[in-house]
N, C-alpha and C positions, 0 to 999 in steps of 0.2 A: 056758213052764212056770214057775210061781212059784218052784220049788225051784232054778232056775238062778241064776247070778250076775246082778246087774243089769248093763246094758250098760256097757262101759268107754268113757267119753267123755273120756279124758285127764284124769281128775279128780285134780288135785294135792292137793285137800283130803283125799280118801280116803287117799292115800298117807301123808299126815301123821298121819292118825288111826289108823294101824295099826302102832304100835310093838310091841315084844316082848310087852307086856302083853296086847294083844288076841290075839296068836297063842297065848299061854298059855291065855287064856280059851277060845278055840276048841278047843284040845286038851282042856281040861277038859270042855267040853260034849260032845265026841265020846266021852269016857269015861263020860258019863252022870252027871257030878258035880252033885248036887242044889244045892249051895251056889253053883256057877257059874251054873246056870240061874236060881236065885233072884236073883242079882245082876243078870243081864240083864233079868229081868222088872221089877225095881225101877227100873233105869236107863231102859229104853226103853218100858215099859208105858204111862205117861201120854202120851207123844208119840204112840204108836200109837193110843191111844183118841181123841185129838184129831183125828188124821188120818181115822180111821174115821167120826167124827161128821160130816165134810164130805160123806159119800157115802150115809149111811143115815138113816132117818127118826127114830130114837130111840136113846137111850143104851143101852137093853137090847140092841138089835140090834147096836150098835157093840161092846159088850162081847163078844157072841158072835163077831163077826168077829175081834176080837183073840184070843180063845181059839183060833179056827181057825188063826190065823196062828202061834201058838205051836206047835200040833200039827204044822203043815206045816214049820215051822223045825226042830223036833226030828227029824222024818222025813227032812229033807233036809240036815241038818248035815254028814253024811259026804261029800255031794257038793258042798258049798260050798268053792270053791277059794280064797277070800279075795282075788279080784281087785278087789272093792270092800269098803268097810267093812261091819262087821256091821250097823250102823244102816241103811245104804243097802239092804243085802240084805233086812232085815226089812221096811223100808218098801215095797220092790217086791212082796213077798209080800202084805202088808197091802192095798196098792192093788188088786192083782188080785182078791183076795177081796172087798173092799169094793165094787168096781164090779159084780162078779157078783151079790152080795147085794142091792145097790141096785137093779139091773135087775129082780131077782126080786120085790122089794118093790113095784116100780112107783111108788114115791113119792120116789125120790131127787131127781127134778126136778119143778118145778111144771108143771101142765097148760099154762100159758101158754108155757112153753119148748118143750114137746112140740109145740104147734101151730105153732111157728115153723119146725120142720123144717130148721134150719140145719145145714149140714155143718160138722164140726170143721175149723178152719183157714181157713174162708171169710173173705175180706177184709171188714172192718167198721170203721166209725169208732170211735175210742176215746172221742170226745166228740161229742155231738149237733151236727149242722151248724148248727142254729138258734141256737147259742150264739156264732156268729161273725157279723160284719157281712157283708152281701151286697154285690154289685157296685153296688147303688144307694145304699149308705151312704157316709159320709164316709171311712171307713178300711176298705175291703174286706179281709177276711181277719183283721182284728183282733177282739179280744173284743167281743161285744155284751153278753154276761153272763159276766164273768170268774169263775173259781172263788172261792168265798167264803173269806175269811181267817178262820180260827178262833182266837180267843183261848183259851189254855189248852185245847188239844185233848185232853190227858189227862183233864182234868176233864169235858169234854163226853162222852167215851167211857166214863166211869166208871159211868154209870147202867145199870141192868138193861135198860131199854128201848132205849138206844143199842146195847148189846151184842147185843140181839135183832135189831135192824135190821141190824147189821153181819153177823151170822152168816147171816141170811136172804138178804142180798145175795150173800154168798159161795156159799150153797147154790144160788142161781139162775144162777150162772155156767155157761158151757159147761164140760164136764169137764176139759179141759186147763188152762183158765184157773183153775179151782177148785183143781186139784192144785198149780199153780205158786204161787198166792198163799197156799195153806195151808202149803206147805213154806217159802216165803221169809219171809212176814210173821207167820205164827202160830207156826211151829216154829223160825224163826230159822236156816234152812239157808242155806248159801252158794249162789251161782249155779252153781258147779261141781258141788256135790252134787246140786242139783236137776236139772241137765242129765243127770247120770249115772243117777239113779234113773228119770227119765221118758224117757230116750233122746232128748233134745232138743239142738239146736245152741244155742250161746250166743245167737245172734241171735233164734232162735225163742223161747227162754225169756224174753228181754228184752221182746219184743213182747207175748207172752202176759201177762206180769206187768204191763206198762203198761196193757193193756186191762182187766185184772181190777181193778187199783187205781182206774182211772178210773170204772168202773161202780160199785164199792163206794163211792167218794167221792161220786158223784152220788146214790146212795141215802141216804147220811148227810146230804148237803145238803138233800134234800127233807124228811127227818125233822126236822132242826134248824129249817128254815124253817117247817114246820108247827107246831113247838113255839112259835116266836116269835110266830106269827100268833094263837095262842090266849091269849097273855099280855096 
């Protein structure tokens, strides 16, 4: 149930994020303090919207999911025991609602992904095998096509088109990989926080993040190579 605390995975970061200030904030929320709620919305609203956009097809739907999250949070605040940080708890509610809404919209994943029928967690290579030298080549197992080195990657990713490719690549990832890369690389969460809210082990989180980053990088490589080809 989304109103329950997120799984406790030994998250040291959460413990550090819950000084007396957050306990006082929670007490104010339980009293129905409008100023406290406004403060929480201002602090966590933008992050929740970014996370929702990874799961639903439009900003309008994402905003509805965020509103539903706030309603659920207010309804469940008396049952929140503070075993995780408020941010982690809100994210767990948001993810549950975004996944449900995305499935209902039937557009959260592209048809190409649905046709693959891959099970979550199935073993898959992070990098295409044809990028490595085969047993017939001079250096089997070494790069045949190494990753492209990008000069000024911040500049390359600054264009609207590059950001579109980036977000589309993330949207096409399997759900768990999408969640992990959204939390780690878009929202800047620590590994411990991410494991806590998603109920992952550290090893699983690391594997999912590596696979997600590899796929997103490959999509960006193809985009930049296509740009170079037309110049």
